[in-house]
N, C-alpha and C positions, 0 to 999 in steps of 0.2 A: 532708206529709211532702219530698213531692216537690219545692214549691214553694220551704219554708225551706231545703232543701238545693240546689235550683236559684241560688237567691238571694245564698247565702254562697257557694257554687262561682264564680259569674260577678264578685265582689267579689274572692275571691281569684285567678283567673286575672287579674282586670286590676292585682292588687294585685302576682302575680308579675311582670310585665313592669314596671311604674312603679318599684318597691322597688331596680330595678338602674339608675335613674338619679336616682332622689329619693329623701332623707336628710330627716328631719325632726331641728328644733335638735338638741344634744344624744346626736345616731343615728349621728354621723357614723360613729365607729367599730365599727358594728355589722355583722357580713358579711352578704349577701343567702342568699337562698335559705333555708333548713329551720335553716342553721346559727343564724342571729338567734334563734330561739325559745332557743338555749340559751344564747347567748352578753348579758349585761350589759351595758347597761341591755335592751335586746332581749326576755329571758325576761320583765324587768318589767311592758315595755308587751304582750308575750302574754298574760299573768296578768291584766293588769288589763284587756284586750280581752275577757278569757272570762269576769269579772266583768259588764264590765259587758252583753254582751249577757244573760247570763244573766239580770241586774236588766229588761234589754228586752222578754227572753222572756216572764218571769212577770209583768212590771206593764201593761204596751203592749201587745206586740204577741199578745195572749191571742184566743183565735181563738171568733167570736160565733156562736154554734150557729143564729141566726138570716139569717148571710151565709155565701156561698158561700167555699169554703178560701181560704186565703192574705189575703181582702180585709180590710186595714186601715185603708178610709177612704183621699182623696188628700191629704197634707197638704201638697204644695206646689202644687194648684188646678192641675195638669197637664191635664182634663179628658181624660184620655185610657185613663180606665178602661172598655174596652170587650172585646167578645169578641174582636174582632181581634187588640189589644196582649196580651191575657191568654194567645192561643194563640204571639205570637211569644215571650212569655215564656220560658213552656213549653218553646218550643226550644230557645229561646237556653240556659235554665238548664239540659239536658238536655246538651248539647254542653259547657257550662263545667261539667258535675259529671265526664266525659271529660275535659276537656281540665287540671282540679285533678288527675285523680289522674296521669293522665300526666306533668305537670308534677312532684308529688312526689316517682313512682317512678321517675324520672331522675334528679334531685336527691339520693336516696339511694344509686342506682346509679353516679353521676358525680363528685357533690360540686356542680355545676355551676347554678347560677340559669336561672328562665327564659330570659333572655335568652342566657345563656353557649349552653344546650341547643340554641339558632336559629344558634348559630356568630355573633350578633350583638353581643357582647358588647363586643370587643374596641373600641365609640366610646369607652365613659369612659376604660376605659384611656389609647385615644392622645389621650384630650381633657386629663388629666391627666398624659401624656409629658410634653407639652410645654414644660410649665412646668419637669418635674424634670431636658430634657435642655441647659437654658439653663446651669443651676450643676453638669453631670456633670462637667463634667471637674476644677474645685477640689473636689468631695468626696469623702470618703474611702471606701474601700473597706469594702463592708458585709459585716457579719459573715458564717459561715455561716448559713443559715438553719436552723431548728429541724428536725431528723428524728424524729419518732415511730417509724418501724422501729428507730432505735437505741437505741430506751431499756431500759432495764429490763422485761422482760417480754416481750419476741420472742425466744422460745423454744424449743424442743422439746416437745409434739409438731407444733405448729402453727408455729414461727414468728409471724412481724408478720400477729395475722390482723383483718383491719381492711374487710370486703369492700363492706361501706356507704359508704366513706371519712370517716367522722366527724372523724379526728382527721386534720388536711391539714398538711402542711408549711406550718412558722414558724408555723403556729397554736398556741405552747407552753400559754396561756392556757387553749384548752380541751382540749388534751392532762390538763392539771394536774386540769381539771376532772372529767372523764373516769374517771383514773386514781385518784381521789378517790372520787367513785362507785364502781369496783370494789371496790376494797380496801373500803370499808366492807358493799358487800353479800355479799362474800366469808366477812366475817367474821362478818356476821350467819348467812350460809347455814352457815357451820361450827357454830357454836353451836346452831344448827338443826338440823341432821343428828346431831348428837351427842342433842340433848334430846331430837329421836325417839324416839331408842333406848332412854335413860336416864327417858326415861316411864314407859314400860311394866313397867319392872322396880320404879323408885324412887318412893315417893310422898310430899311432903313434908306435917309432921304437920297436919292441921286440913285435907286435900286426900283423903285416903284411898275417898272415894268418888266423886271426879270421873274420867272414863271419858280414856283416853287418847287420841291424835291430834286429829284436829280438833274432836272434839265435846266437847275440853276448854275452847275457849274460849265454848264456847254453854250451860255449865253451872256454878250457881254453884255453889262460890267460885272457881271458874276463871275465872269470867268477871272478877271483880272483880283476880285475880292478873291475867292478863292486860293489863286496865286498866293498874295500877301499874307495869307492865313497860314499856306504852308511853310514862307519865308519866315514868318514870325514865331511859328510852332518851333522849327526848326533851331532859329537864335537861341531860343530860350531852353530849348530840350541842351544844346551844348555850352552854354552860359551858367543861365540860374538854376535850373533847374538837372544838374548834374548830380551822380549820386554821389553822397561821402560814405567812405569805406567804414568808417568807423557809427555810424549810424543804421536804423532799420532799413532796408526797401522804401521808397518814396516818401520816405521823410524827408522834408524840402522845408522846414521852422512851421511858422503859425503866424505868418506874414501881418494874419487880423487879430493877430489878441482874441481870439476863441475861445481859447483854455480848453478846448474839446478834444483836443489829442490825447484820446488813453483809448486800452484796449476795445471795450465796448462800442467807439465809436469807428474806430479802425476795421472790427467787424461786419461794422453796419456799413461800411464804405464799398469791403470788399463783397458781400452779397449783393448789394444793390451797384456795383460795378458789374459782375457776373450776369444780373438778370442784363441792365444797357446793353450787355455786349448783344446778346440773342435779339431783345428789344432792335437795336438798330441795324443785326443783320436780317430780321423779318421786315422792317420796313423798306429795306435799301432792297432786299430783292421783290417786294412787292410793289415798289416803285415799278423797279424791271419787268415786269411782268405787266402790270396796270397802264403806265404812265400817271400814276396818282400819288399824290406826295401823302403822307402820315396821317392828315387827318380826313381825306378823302378816301381813303383806305378804310376806316371807319364809319362812313355814311357821313359823317358830320362837317363835309367841307363846304356846305351849302350854306353856311351860317355867313360867311364873308361875303359871298356872293348877294344873300336878303341885305344883310347891314348895306 
């Protein structure tokens, strides 16, 4: 494990530097740093790399019990697999693990990639800026940059809350992705929190013997109901609830014609969804620790038994 993590960390540390200056064809618009993993087509490249690494891990890089750990042969015939090089690899890998952790942590806190963290990131910008300045006098004034802090959702009690710096100024596409994910998670969490209470008292026909709480997922026929719920949700996500690029994130129309889709109700939905996500996490964590469902955790579970 130490060798594998060290080798991955060495490649990651080198990649964190190289990606600031080198872009593969088709990836010119992908930002550097961790932002690349959540921005298409960088997200697809990350997924492909993950799948490819898993295949190599399971098929080619399998450990032979007759060889020392990490010995997968010498495919390039370098003839350098000896105790001295193995010791150097271990030391370099250990240093690279600390370097990779530092680069990731600094990126999360500052939003800067590996080179920008060292104050050396201006090289690429200066290089591209030479060509830009040649036509700067003829170019029209650029439109104002997209400001995440001015969008709906920056409200009391926390105001604009993005300590990790995921939503950067001007990155409208990234903001839309994060906002769509926030709304979907919030809506699911609101239904989950209500369901965690309701399932203690209400049972659908045929599910009378299914326990409340997380135990329902592992007890038939609750397992079948959970699988059906996942399939239906996935089908709706891919068909009816697909995001229209011309509409704001989370806008899937008003099927019940309530006429309440306005900024005030959207702000309330965001706040309630954020609270529900914490509530759902708390209910799940308490269930895992105590085995009690949402109502039993509050000491109110005896109502159903007395009734």
